C-alpha positions in Angstrom: 15.5 -42.5 -50.0 14.9 -38.8 -49.2 14.7 -36.3 -52.0 17.4 -33.6 -52.1 17.7 -30.2 -53.8 21.0 -29.1 -55.3 22.1 -26.1 -57.4 25.0 -26.3 -59.8 27.2 -23.2 -60.3 30.2 -22.6 -62.6 32.9 -20.0 -61.9 36.4 -19.5 -63.5 36.7 -23.1 -64.7 35.3 -24.8 -61.6 31.8 -26.2 -61.1 30.4 -26.8 -57.6 27.1 -28.2 -56.3 25.4 -26.2 -53.6 23.7 -28.3 -50.9 21.7 -25.9 -48.7 20.9 -27.5 -45.3 18.1 -25.0 -44.8 16.3 -26.4 -47.9 17.1 -30.1 -47.4 16.1 -32.4 -44.5 19.1 -34.9 -44.6 22.7 -34.4 -43.8 25.2 -35.4 -46.5 27.6 -38.2 -45.9 31.1 -38.7 -47.5 29.9 -41.5 -49.8 27.0 -39.3 -51.0 29.4 -36.5 -51.8 31.6 -38.9 -53.8 28.6 -40.3 -55.7 27.2 -36.8 -56.6 30.5 -35.5 -57.8 31.3 -38.4 -60.1 31.3 -37.1 -63.6 30.1 -40.3 -65.4 27.7 -41.6 -62.8 26.6 -38.7 -60.7 25.7 -35.0 -61.3 29.5 -34.3 -61.7 31.3 -31.5 -59.9 34.6 -30.2 -58.5 33.1 -30.4 -55.1 30.1 -29.5 -52.9 29.6 -26.3 -51.0 27.5 -27.3 -48.0 25.8 -24.3 -46.4 24.9 -21.8 -45.2 24.8 -22.7 -41.6 23.9 -19.9 -39.1 25.0 -19.3 -35.6 23.5 -16.0 -34.5 24.9 -13.4 -36.9 27.7 -15.6 -38.1 27.5 -17.7 -41.2 29.5 -20.9 -42.1 30.0 -23.1 -45.1 31.7 -26.5 -45.4 33.6 -27.3 -48.6 33.9 -30.9 -49.8 36.3 -32.3 -52.4 35.0 -34.8 -54.9 36.5 -37.7 -52.8 34.3 -36.7 -49.8 37.1 -35.1 -47.8 36.6 -31.7 -46.4 38.7 -28.8 -47.7 39.8 -25.6 -45.8 39.1 -23.1 -48.6 38.4 -22.8 -52.3 38.9 -19.4 -54.0 36.6 -20.2 -56.9 34.2 -22.0 -54.6 33.9 -18.9 -52.4 32.9 -16.7 -55.3 30.4 -19.3 -56.4 29.0 -19.5 -52.8 28.7 -15.7 -52.6 26.6 -15.7 -55.8 24.4 -18.5 -54.4 23.8 -16.5 -51.2 22.6 -13.5 -53.3 20.5 -15.7 -55.7 18.9 -17.5 -52.8 18.0 -14.3 -51.0 20.3 -14.8 -48.0 22.3 -11.5 -48.6 21.5 -8.3 -50.4 24.8 -6.4 -49.8 27.8 -6.5 -52.1 30.3 -7.6 -49.4 29.7 -10.7 -47.2 31.7 -12.8 -44.8 31.4 -16.4 -43.5 33.6 -19.0 -41.8 35.2 -22.0 -43.4 37.4 -24.7 -41.9 40.4 -22.6 -43.0 39.1 -19.3 -41.3 36.9 -16.4 -42.3 36.4 -15.5 -45.9 35.1 -12.1 -47.2 33.8 -11.8 -50.8 
C-alpha cells in the first residue's frame, strides 16, 4: 500500500481533507474517499479537495463528497482550498481563480 499525505482544514463549520496530487504518487479512488471521510473508522471529513491540477496557467480542483461522489462546488470548501494554496506556496496573491466541475471560482 502506498503512503499518502493529507492535510485537514476547518472552515465555517466544515472540515475537508486536502489531497494534493503534486505531493502524492497515487490517484484516489471512490472507495478510498469514502474510507478516509468516515468519522469513526477513517480520518473523518465533510469531503476531500483533490488538487491543484495545472494545465498551463489554469488551475483546477476536484471536490469529493464523503460518499465518493464528485460535487460541482462547495462554498466553504473553496475558502479552505484557497488557504491551502497559500499555505503550500502555490499562490502569493490575495485573489486566485481555479476551475471546478461547476465552473470557475474566484476567492
